[in-house]
C-alpha positions as CSV (number, residue, x, y, z in Angstrom):
1,M,0.8,-15.7,45.8
2,A,-0.6,-18.6,44.4
3,K,0.9,-19.2,41.5
4,R,-1.1,-19.3,38.1
5,D,-2.2,-22.6,36.2
6,Y,1.0,-23.3,33.3
7,Y,-0.8,-24.2,30.8
8,E,-3.4,-21.6,31.4
9,L,0.0,-19.3,30.8
10,L,0.6,-20.6,27.7
11,G,-3.1,-20.2,26.5
12,V,-3.1,-24.3,25.9
13,A,-5.1,-27.1,26.6
14,K,-3.5,-29.8,28.9
15,G,-3.3,-32.6,26.3
16,A,-2.0,-29.7,24.0
17,S,0.8,-31.5,22.1
18,E,5.2,-30.1,22.3
19,A,4.6,-28.3,19.0
20,E,1.9,-26.3,20.4
21,I,3.2,-25.9,23.5
22,K,6.4,-24.4,21.8
23,S,4.6,-22.2,19.5
24,A,2.3,-20.8,22.2
25,Y,5.4,-20.5,24.1
26,R,7.2,-18.2,21.5
27,K,4.2,-16.1,20.6
28,Q,3.6,-15.6,24.8
29,A,7.2,-14.5,24.8
30,K,7.6,-12.1,22.0
31,Q,4.8,-10.7,23.2
32,H,6.0,-9.8,26.9
33,H,9.7,-10.0,25.8
34,P,11.5,-7.3,28.4
35,D,13.1,-5.8,25.5
36,L,9.9,-4.5,23.9
37,H,8.3,-3.0,27.5
38,P,12.1,-1.3,29.1
39,G,11.3,-0.5,32.7
40,D,7.9,-2.3,33.5
41,K,8.0,-4.5,35.9
42,Q,5.0,-6.5,35.2
43,A,6.1,-7.3,32.0
44,E,9.1,-8.7,33.5
45,E,7.4,-10.6,35.5
46,K,5.3,-12.1,32.7
47,F,7.7,-12.8,31.2
48,R,9.3,-14.7,34.1
49,E,6.3,-16.9,34.4
50,I,5.8,-17.7,30.7
51,N,9.7,-19.0,31.0
52,E,9.0,-20.4,33.7
53,A,6.0,-22.7,32.6
54,Y,7.6,-23.7,29.5
55,D,10.9,-25.1,31.3
56,V,8.2,-27.5,32.8
57,L,5.5,-28.4,29.7
58,Q,8.7,-28.9,27.3
59,D,9.9,-31.5,29.7
60,P,8.2,-34.8,29.5
61,Q,9.4,-35.6,33.0
62,K,9.3,-32.1,34.4
63,R,5.1,-32.5,32.5
64,A,4.3,-35.9,33.9
65,R,5.1,-34.2,37.8
66,Y,2.8,-31.0,37.2
67,D,0.3,-33.2,35.7
68,Q,-0.2,-35.7,38.7
69,F,1.2,-33.2,41.7
70,G,0.4,-30.0,40.5
71,H,3.5,-26.9,41.0
72,D,4.3,-29.2,44.5
73,G,5.4,-32.0,41.9
74,V,8.5,-29.7,40.1
75,N,9.3,-27.4,43.2
76,G,13.0,-27.5,43.8
77,Q,13.7,-29.3,40.4
78,P,16.2,-27.8,38.0
79,G,15.6,-24.7,36.1
80,M,13.0,-23.5,38.8
81,G,15.0,-21.0,41.0
82,G,15.1,-17.8,39.1
83,F,15.9,-17.4,35.1
84,D,19.4,-16.3,33.8
85,F,18.0,-14.9,30.5
86,N,21.7,-14.6,29.3
87,G,21.9,-18.2,28.9
88,F,18.2,-19.0,28.1
89,G,18.1,-21.3,24.8
90,G,21.4,-19.1,24.0
91,F,19.2,-16.1,22.9
92,D,21.0,-12.5,23.4
93,S,17.8,-10.7,22.7
94,I,14.6,-10.5,21.2
95,F,16.1,-10.4,17.9
96,D,18.5,-13.6,18.9
97,M,15.4,-15.4,20.0
98,F,12.8,-15.3,17.3
99,G,15.3,-15.6,14.4
100,F,14.9,-11.9,13.0
101,G,17.4,-10.8,10.6
102,G,18.3,-13.9,9.3
103,G,18.7,-16.5,12.7
104,G,21.2,-15.5,15.2
105,R,23.0,-12.0,15.5
106,V,21.8,-9.2,13.1
107,N,24.5,-8.5,11.2
108,R,24.7,-4.8,10.4
109,N,27.8,-4.9,8.1
110,G,26.1,-7.2,5.5
111,P,24.9,-6.2,2.4
112,E,21.9,-4.0,2.5
113,R,18.8,-3.5,0.1
114,G,18.3,-0.1,-1.2
115,A,15.5,2.0,-0.7
116,D,12.5,2.2,-2.7
117,L,11.4,5.8,-4.5
118,R,8.7,7.1,-5.5
119,Y,8.2,9.6,-8.4
120,D,4.5,11.3,-9.0
121,M,3.8,11.5,-12.5
122,Q,0.7,13.7,-14.6
123,I,0.0,12.3,-17.6
124,T,-3.3,14.0,-19.6
125,F,-6.5,11.9,-20.2
126,E,-5.6,10.4,-23.8
127,E,-2.0,9.4,-22.8
128,A,-3.8,7.4,-19.9
129,V,-6.3,5.9,-22.6
130,F,-3.5,5.3,-25.3
131,G,-0.4,4.5,-23.6
132,V,2.5,7.0,-23.8
133,R,6.4,6.6,-23.4
134,R,7.9,9.1,-21.1
135,E,11.6,10.1,-20.1
136,F,12.1,12.1,-16.8
137,K,14.5,13.3,-14.2
138,F,14.7,12.0,-10.3
139,Q,17.2,11.9,-8.0
140,R,18.2,9.4,-5.9
141,S,21.4,8.3,-3.3
142,E,24.3,6.7,-4.8
143,Q,27.6,5.2,-3.6
144,C,29.9,8.4,-3.4
145,D,32.4,7.7,-6.8
146,V,35.1,9.5,-4.9
147,C,35.5,7.2,-2.1
148,S,33.6,4.3,-3.2
149,G,30.9,4.6,-0.7
150,S,33.5,4.3,2.5
151,G,33.2,7.6,3.9
152,A,36.9,7.6,4.1
153,K,39.6,10.5,2.4
154,P,41.5,8.4,-0.8
155,G,44.8,7.3,0.7
156,S,43.4,8.1,4.4
157,K,43.2,5.4,7.0
158,V,40.1,3.2,8.4
159,E,40.2,2.1,12.1
160,T,38.6,-0.8,13.7
161,C,36.2,0.8,16.3
162,K,37.5,-0.4,19.7
163,T,34.2,0.0,21.1
164,C,33.1,-2.8,19.2
165,G,36.1,-4.7,17.9
166,G,35.0,-4.2,14.7
167,T,31.3,-6.1,15.3
168,G,29.2,-2.9,15.0
169,Q,27.6,-4.1,18.2
170,V,27.9,-4.0,21.7
171,R,26.4,-5.8,24.5
172,Q,24.6,-4.6,27.4
173,T,23.7,-6.4,30.7
174,S,21.2,-5.4,32.9
175,N,20.4,-7.5,36.7
176,S,16.6,-7.6,37.2
177,L,14.8,-9.5,40.5
178,F,14.6,-12.8,37.9
179,G,18.2,-12.3,36.7
180,Q,20.6,-10.6,34.0
181,V,18.9,-9.6,30.9
182,V,21.4,-9.3,27.7
183,N,20.4,-7.4,25.1
184,M,22.6,-6.3,21.6
185,R,23.0,-3.1,20.6
186,A,24.0,-0.9,17.8
187,C,27.7,1.0,18.4
188,S,27.1,4.3,19.2
189,A,30.6,5.3,18.8
190,C,30.8,3.5,15.2
191,S,27.0,3.9,14.3
192,G,27.0,0.1,14.0
193,T,29.5,0.2,11.0
194,G,32.3,-1.4,13.1
195,K,34.8,1.0,11.3
196,I,36.0,4.6,12.7
197,I,36.8,7.1,9.8
198,V,39.4,9.5,10.6
199,D,39.8,11.6,7.5
200,K,36.0,11.8,6.1
201,C,35.7,12.4,2.5
202,G,35.1,15.5,1.3
203,K,32.3,15.0,-1.0
204,C,30.1,13.0,1.1
205,S,31.1,14.0,4.0
206,G,32.0,10.6,5.5
207,T,28.5,9.1,4.5
208,G,29.7,7.2,1.7
209,R,26.5,8.5,0.0
210,V,25.7,11.4,-2.0
211,R,22.8,12.6,-4.1
212,A,22.6,12.1,-7.7
213,S,19.9,13.6,-11.0
214,R,19.3,10.5,-13.6
215,T,17.0,9.9,-16.1
216,A,14.4,6.9,-16.7
217,T,12.2,6.1,-19.6
218,I,9.1,4.2,-18.4
219,N,6.5,2.8,-21.1
220,I,3.2,3.8,-19.7
221,P,0.5,1.0,-21.1
222,A,-2.7,2.0,-22.6
223,G,-5.5,1.7,-20.4
224,V,-3.9,2.9,-17.3
225,D,-6.1,4.8,-14.4
226,D,-5.4,7.8,-12.1
227,G,-3.6,6.5,-8.8
228,Q,-2.1,3.1,-10.7
229,A,1.9,2.5,-9.7
230,L,4.4,1.5,-12.2
231,T,7.6,-0.4,-10.9
232,L,10.9,0.5,-12.7
233,T,13.0,-2.8,-11.2
234,G,16.7,-1.9,-9.2
235,Q,16.1,1.8,-10.5
236,G,15.3,3.2,-6.8
237,E,18.3,4.1,-4.0
238,Q,21.5,2.3,-4.4
239,G,22.1,-0.8,-2.3
240,K,25.3,-0.5,0.5
241,R,28.0,-2.6,0.7
242,G,27.2,-4.7,-2.5
243,G,23.4,-5.4,-1.7
244,P,21.0,-4.7,-4.5
245,A,19.2,-1.6,-5.6
246,G,15.9,-0.3,-4.7
247,D,12.8,0.2,-7.1
248,L,11.0,3.5,-8.2
249,V,7.7,3.3,-7.9
250,V,6.2,5.9,-10.6
251,V,2.4,6.3,-9.2
252,L,0.5,8.4,-12.2
253,S,-1.9,11.1,-11.8
254,V,-4.6,11.8,-15.1
255,R,-5.6,15.0,-15.7
256,P,-9.2,15.2,-16.1
257,H,-11.0,15.7,-20.1
258,K,-12.9,18.6,-21.0
259,L,-15.5,16.5,-22.8
260,F,-15.4,12.5,-21.6
261,K,-15.6,11.2,-18.1
262,R,-14.2,8.1,-17.3
263,E,-15.4,5.0,-15.0
264,G,-13.7,1.5,-15.9
265,Y,-13.2,1.2,-18.8
266,H,-16.2,3.3,-20.2
267,L,-16.4,6.5,-21.5
268,Y,-18.9,9.1,-21.0
269,C,-20.0,12.6,-22.2
270,E,-23.1,14.7,-23.2
271,I,-24.1,16.2,-25.9
272,P,-26.9,19.0,-26.8
273,L,-29.9,18.6,-29.5
274,S,-31.6,21.6,-30.9
275,F,-35.5,21.1,-30.4
276,A,-35.7,20.6,-34.2
277,Q,-33.0,17.9,-33.7
278,A,-34.9,16.1,-31.3
279,A,-38.0,16.5,-32.9
280,L,-37.3,15.3,-36.8
281,G,-34.3,13.3,-35.7
282,G,-31.2,13.1,-38.4
283,D,-27.2,12.4,-38.7
284,I,-25.7,14.1,-35.9
285,E,-21.7,14.5,-34.9
286,I,-20.5,12.0,-31.8
287,P,-17.4,13.3,-30.3
288,T,-14.8,9.7,-29.9
289,L,-11.1,10.2,-28.9
290,E,-10.3,8.3,-32.0
291,G,-11.9,11.4,-34.0
292,P,-16.1,12.0,-34.4
293,I,-18.5,9.2,-35.7
294,I,-21.6,10.0,-37.4
295,H,-25.0,8.8,-36.0
296,N,-28.3,9.1,-36.9
297,I,-30.6,9.3,-33.8
298,P,-34.4,8.7,-34.5
299,E,-37.2,11.5,-34.6
300,G,-38.9,12.2,-31.4
301,T,-35.7,11.8,-29.4
302,Q,-36.7,12.7,-25.6
303,N,-34.4,14.3,-23.5
304,D,-31.4,12.3,-21.3
305,T,-31.6,9.4,-24.1
306,E,-28.9,7.6,-23.9
307,F,-27.0,6.3,-26.7
308,R,-24.4,3.1,-26.5
309,F,-21.4,2.6,-28.8
310,R,-19.4,-0.4,-28.0
311,G,-15.9,-0.3,-28.6
312,H,-15.5,3.1,-28.2
313,G,-14.0,3.2,-24.8
314,V,-10.9,2.3,-23.1
315,Q,-8.4,-0.1,-24.3
316,Q,-8.3,-2.5,-21.0
317,L,-4.9,-2.9,-19.8
318,R,-4.9,-6.4,-19.1
319,G,-7.2,-7.7,-22.5
320,S,-7.5,-7.3,-25.8
321,G,-11.0,-6.0,-25.8
322,K,-12.1,-2.1,-24.9
323,G,-15.0,-0.3,-22.9
324,D,-17.6,1.4,-24.0
325,L,-18.6,4.9,-24.9
326,Y,-22.1,6.3,-23.3
327,V,-23.5,9.6,-25.0
328,R,-26.5,11.0,-23.1
329,V,-28.2,13.6,-25.4
330,H,-29.5,17.0,-23.7
331,V,-31.8,18.9,-25.5
332,D,-31.2,22.7,-25.8
333,I,-34.3,24.8,-25.3
334,P,-33.7,28.2,-26.7
335,K,-34.1,31.4,-24.3
336,K,-34.3,34.3,-26.3
337,L,-36.5,34.2,-29.5
338,T,-37.4,36.9,-31.6
339,D,-41.0,37.8,-32.3
340,K,-41.5,35.9,-35.4
341,Q,-39.8,33.0,-34.3
342,K,-42.3,33.1,-31.4
343,E,-45.6,33.1,-33.7
344,Y,-44.7,30.2,-35.9
345,L,-44.3,27.9,-32.7
346,R,-47.8,29.5,-31.5
347,E,-48.8,28.2,-34.8
348,F,-47.0,25.4,-34.3
349,E,-48.9,24.4,-31.1
350,N,-51.8,25.1,-32.2
351,S,-51.7,22.8,-35.0
352,L,-51.1,19.9,-32.1
353,T,-53.9,18.2,-31.6
354,G,-52.1,16.3,-28.1
355,K,-51.6,13.2,-29.3
356,E,-48.1,13.6,-30.8
357,Y,-46.9,14.3,-27.1
358,E,-46.8,10.4,-25.9
359,G,-45.6,11.8,-22.5
360,R,-48.1,14.3,-21.9
361,K,-50.7,11.9,-22.7
362,S,-50.0,9.6,-20.7
363,F,-50.0,12.1,-17.6
364,F,-53.4,13.7,-18.9
365,E,-55.0,10.1,-18.7
366,R,-53.7,9.4,-14.7
367,M,-54.6,12.9,-14.1
368,K,-58.5,12.0,-15.4
369,D,-58.4,8.9,-13.6
370,L,-57.4,10.5,-10.5
371,F,-59.7,13.0,-10.6
372,T,-62.8,11.4,-11.5
373,V,-65.6,10.7,-9.0
374,K,-66.5,6.9,-9.3
375,E,-70.0,5.6,-8.7
């Protein structure tokens, strides 16, 4: 079968620079490395072709012969026979190949950062608006205070793992059609710790970790909203082998208010007006989160009229200003009237000329224009 063009295999142009070739190779090799496709012969063959192409194009002399004579110009040259991935660039696995874990082999016995924890906290609408200081209890994993995190019974012996020699890693070599593939894996005998515990600690059962209940205090700033998260640095799971602790992430759930609705930093509410209040106008009481205020509404206020009260909304989380309060009035029409009240309303209605209703006047004028026959 004819070989594919080396530039095409790496996905670069013929005039690509050395840096571009190297970058393209690393990308392709990472994608098709046998570690990521165990047992996949097509991936192994693709990986072999990529390495073959890179072996030629990264060498100025081989690349010059290839550019001039094609594949015939590099046949039989060193490095073109089969690839031994055990010795390819000094990489033992895909993790070593791309520098995962700080370059070189992964140090499983080094310091390890503790995991982050999540705590769901429910607060009231007012607490979210004005802020609050809350104390709460949570559980986290900590180092066992009996064995100091070793997992061994105090005074007992901890042996070096004979399987891995205390490294926590074992080398696995497999043969393929194109050479040997060497991978580093965590030692199953010691779970990657490099040590064998003979007598386990009675408190932590050899894990070196225990669950503990802790108390934390958090200052919730004014203006937070539902679903927002606050981070308490270093309050999460304790690190291993001297590593830093994780964080405690507090996710807020705000209970709805019976009267107000919130959109961003603005508040919205509806208040009922009697027919007389809407018609005559006057002072009415407006509810706010700070307490009621008096507002004079004009006579003839219509249903669904909205009033805006600046600065009576929610404190901005990262600013000095506040949102606004929007109040929509709802004219409440009485459903049950006495005979005397009905009589008063009929007298009132008969006393009107029709000009008092702006909406009705406009409607009847439009209707008149609609049905008037034009000559």
